[in-house]
N, C-alpha and C positions, 0 to 999 in steps of 0.2 A: 790889645788895649791895656795899657798899664795906667796906673794912677800914681801920684807922688807917694802915696802910702805904700803901694806895692814896690815901687822903685827903692824907697828907703829901707823897707823890710828885706828885700832881696840883697841889697848892698850890705846891710848889717849882717845878714845870715851867711854871707859868702865866706866869712872867716870861721875856721873850725873852733877857735877858742870861744867865740861868741855863741856858736851853736851849742857848745858844751855848757855854757852858762845858762842858756835858755832851757836846755834839757834838765839841768839841776833845778832851775826855778819852777819847772813844771811839777816838781814834787812839793813845792811850797816856797813861801817867801824866805829870804835869807839876808843876813847882814853882809855888807861888802867884805868884811874881814873873813867871813865864812866862805865866800866865793873864791878867795885867794888860795885857800889851802890846797886844792888838788893841782894847781898849776905851778910850774917852775918859772915863775916870773914875779916881779915886784908888785906891791900893793898898787902903786901908781899905774902900772901897765894894765892890771885888771880893771882898775877904776876907769881908765880910758875906754876899755872895751864896753864897760857898763854904760858910759856916756853915749857911745855910738848906738847902743840898744835903746837908750832913752830917747835919743833924737828920732829914731825910727818908730817910736811909739810901742815898742815890744815889751818894755818894762816900765814900771812906775817906782819912784823913790819916795819914801817917807822918812822923816827924821824923828827920832826919839832921843832927845838930848844930843849926845855926840855920835850916836849910832845911826847909820843909814841903812834902812831896810829896803830891799829890792824885791818887787813882786812882778810876776809875769802878767802882761796884758794880752789876753788871747785874741783880741779883735784883729790885729794885723795878720796873725797866723790863720785865722778864719778866712780872711780875704785871700791869702795865698792859696789855701785849700780850695776855695771857690774858683779861683782863676785856673788852677791846675786841673780841677775836675772837668773843665770844658774840653780837655784833650783826652779824657778817658775813652770816649767813643772812638776817637781816631786810633788810639793804641789798641783797643779791643778789636777793632776791624782789622788792623794790620796783623795782629797776632792770630786771629782766626784764619786769615788768608795764608799766613805762614804755616799754620798747622795743617790746613788742607793741602798745601804744596808738599809738605813733608810726607803726609800720608800717601799722596799720589806717587811720589818718587820711591817710597819704600816698596810699593806694590810692583814697580818696574824692576827692581833689583832681584 
């Protein structure tokens, strides 16, 4: 079961540049010009990535004069974590079975 919020968030986070921007914003809000520095791309290219993150609800933009400040909105990430946690039991069960299988096969060798 996905929702439009999850769909947009997953789509936005599918790009490594946008994931790096989110990782940077996890440390605190930044100006768009500050977000450009670590990337080998134009201001406009980074700005387009920020707009995708905005449409997904992952970041919020505020303006102070000519400066645009971008801040992380944790709610969509919280929803992703909640969605992913539903599968934790599945993977834990699978890993437990794999561990038991490996222990059994080691004893046979």
